[in-house]
C-alpha positions in Angstrom: -22.9 -46.8 -49.6 -19.3 -46.3 -50.5 -18.4 -49.0 -53.8 -14.3 -49.3 -54.0 -14.0 -49.5 -58.2 -10.7 -50.9 -59.5 -9.6 -51.7 -62.7 -7.3 -52.4 -65.7 -7.0 -51.0 -69.3 -5.9 -53.5 -71.7 -6.3 -52.1 -75.5 -3.4 -49.7 -76.2 -4.3 -46.5 -78.0 -7.8 -46.1 -76.5 -9.1 -43.0 -75.7 -11.2 -43.7 -71.9 -12.3 -40.3 -71.5 -15.4 -41.1 -71.4 -14.8 -44.1 -69.1 -13.1 -41.3 -66.9 -16.4 -38.7 -67.4 -18.7 -41.6 -66.3 -16.9 -42.2 -63.2 -16.3 -38.0 -62.1 -20.0 -37.8 -62.2 -20.4 -39.8 -59.0 -19.4 -38.3 -55.3 -16.0 -39.9 -55.3 -12.0 -39.8 -54.4 -9.4 -41.0 -55.1 -5.5 -41.7 -53.5 -2.9 -40.7 -56.2 -1.4 -43.9 -54.5 -3.5 -45.3 -56.2 -3.4 -45.3 -60.2 -6.9 -47.8 -61.6 -8.5 -46.9 -57.5 -11.2 -45.0 -57.1 -13.9 -45.0 -53.6 -17.8 -43.9 -55.0 -20.4 -42.7 -53.3 -24.1 -43.6 -54.6 -27.0 -45.3 -53.4 -26.6 -47.4 -56.4 -26.5 -51.2 -56.5 -22.5 -52.5 -58.1 -24.7 -54.2 -60.9 -25.6 -50.8 -61.8 -22.8 -49.4 -61.3 -21.2 -51.5 -63.8 -23.9 -51.4 -66.4 -23.1 -47.8 -66.5 -19.6 -48.1 -66.5 -19.3 -51.7 -69.1 -20.5 -49.9 -72.3 -16.9 -47.2 -71.6 -14.8 -50.8 -71.5 -13.1 -53.5 -74.0 -13.5 -57.0 -74.2 -10.0 -57.7 -73.1 -10.4 -54.4 -69.6 -10.9 -55.8 -66.6 -13.4 -54.0 -63.9 -14.0 -54.7 -60.1 -16.7 -53.4 -57.7 -17.2 -53.7 -54.5 -19.1 -52.2 -51.5 -16.9 -51.4 -49.5 -18.6 -52.7 -45.4 -18.6 -50.9 -42.2 -16.5 -52.2 -40.2 -14.5 -54.5 -42.2 -11.8 -52.7 -44.5 -8.5 -51.7 -43.5 -5.2 -50.7 -44.9 -2.4 -47.7 -45.0 -4.3 -44.4 -47.6 -3.9 -40.5 -46.6 -6.1 -39.4 -43.8 -8.4 -37.7 -46.1 -9.7 -40.8 -48.0 -10.5 -42.7 -44.9 -12.1 -39.2 -43.5 -14.2 -39.9 -46.4 -15.2 -43.3 -46.7 -15.9 -43.8 -43.2 -18.7 -40.2 -43.6 -20.6 -41.8 -46.0 -20.9 -45.3 -44.3 
């Protein structure tokens, strides 16, 4: 399964390196033009991903995780990103 994870990190001065490390544990790819977006491939559910990541967030941060469904997505990104996504769907 492929998920899109996007977030806004709203605590000034907080070190979010633990969040980035947790995200890097997944099979992932990023598009340089989408700063707060990660595409991850995992057998986990969106709820399990959220529980894994939420411990690295503050109450004023925001995160959204959604599964990408084959045939129900579209956008403008580098071809490598599309290839990575489509191979894993």
